[in-house]
C-alpha positions in Angstrom: -25.5 0.6 9.8 -22.9 3.3 8.8 -22.5 4.3 5.0 -18.7 6.2 3.4 -18.3 7.6 0.8 -14.6 8.4 -0.6 -13.9 11.6 -3.2 -11.1 14.0 -4.0 -8.4 11.6 -6.0 -7.2 11.3 -9.1 -2.9 11.8 -10.9 -1.2 14.3 -9.3 2.2 15.6 -10.5 4.9 14.4 -7.8 5.2 17.6 -5.3 1.6 18.5 -5.6 -1.1 18.0 -3.6 -5.0 16.5 -3.0 -7.2 16.9 -1.0 -9.8 14.0 0.1 -13.3 13.7 1.8 -14.9 11.3 3.3 -18.6 11.3 3.6 -20.3 9.8 6.3 -24.3 9.3 6.4 -26.5 6.4 8.9 -25.7 5.9 12.4 -22.9 8.0 12.6 -23.8 9.4 16.6 -22.3 6.6 17.9 -18.1 6.8 15.3 -15.6 6.3 17.7 -12.5 8.0 15.2 -12.4 7.9 11.5 -9.6 6.9 9.5 -7.9 6.2 5.7 -5.9 4.3 4.9 -4.3 3.0 1.6 -3.4 -0.4 -0.1 -1.1 0.1 -3.3 -0.9 -2.8 -6.3 0.5 -6.0 -4.6 0.9 -4.5 -0.8 -1.1 -4.3 1.8 -3.4 -2.4 3.5 -1.8 0.2 5.6 -2.8 2.8 7.6 -2.5 7.0 7.1 -3.9 8.2 10.1 -7.0 9.1 12.1 -9.4 11.4 13.9 -10.8 11.2 17.2 -14.9 11.9 16.7 -15.2 13.8 20.6 -11.8 15.6 20.0 -10.0 15.9 17.7 -7.2 13.7 18.4 -4.6 13.1 15.9 -3.2 10.1 14.4 -0.5 9.3 11.6 1.7 6.9 10.6 4.7 7.8 10.4 5.6 7.7 6.5 3.1 10.5 6.6 3.3 13.2 9.8 5.0 16.1 8.3 3.0 16.3 4.7 -0.9 14.6 5.3 -3.0 16.8 7.7 -6.3 15.0 8.7 -9.8 16.7 9.9 -13.3 17.1 10.6 -16.4 18.9 10.3 -18.7 17.2 12.8 -22.1 19.1 11.7 -21.8 17.8 8.4 -20.2 14.2 8.7 -17.2 15.0 6.8 -13.1 13.6 7.3 -11.0 15.4 4.7 -7.2 13.8 4.5 -5.3 17.3 2.2 -2.4 16.0 1.1 1.3 17.7 0.6 4.4 17.0 -1.0 2.7 13.6 -2.8 5.9 11.5 -3.3 5.2 8.7 -6.6 5.5 5.5 -3.0 2.2 7.2 -1.7 -0.5 5.7 -4.5 -2.1 3.2 -4.1 -6.6 3.6 -3.2 -7.2 5.6 -0.5 -10.4 3.8 1.7 -11.8 6.0 4.3 -12.7 3.3 8.0 -15.2 4.2 10.2 -14.6 2.5 14.4 -17.6 2.6 16.6 -15.2 0.7 19.3 -10.9 0.5 19.9 -9.4 -1.5 17.8 -11.9 -3.1 14.4 -12.8 -0.1 11.8 -16.4 -1.4 11.3 -17.9 -0.1 8.5 -15.3 1.4 5.2 -15.9 2.7 1.5 -15.8 2.5 -2.3 -11.4 3.8 -2.3 -11.2 6.2 -4.3 -7.6 6.9 -5.9 -4.7 9.0 -5.8 -1.8 8.1 -8.0 1.5 10.6 -8.5 4.4 11.1 -10.9 7.4 11.7 -10.8 
């Protein structure tokens, strides 16, 4: 079992920044990748970014490339999502997700709300 807890969401004006954190605990030694997903009201959950645990190769959705940066602190079992130049369309609940083996993300956090006002 892996437990994930997100934090750092909030209300920000367009053009602003937020940093989300994901704290992982439990059987994290079997982590292959950790990702961030988001779900806006009335829309399906979508991929935002991911990072491989063994070597910090990163992946991004086209919609956030150049604005968001995912990083990790392996010693602290933390994953971060730095979000800059935020847009109203970035408004969503953001979820941290754990992947033991591709392609399935097998553990999810409870989510943190990000609201970007215009």
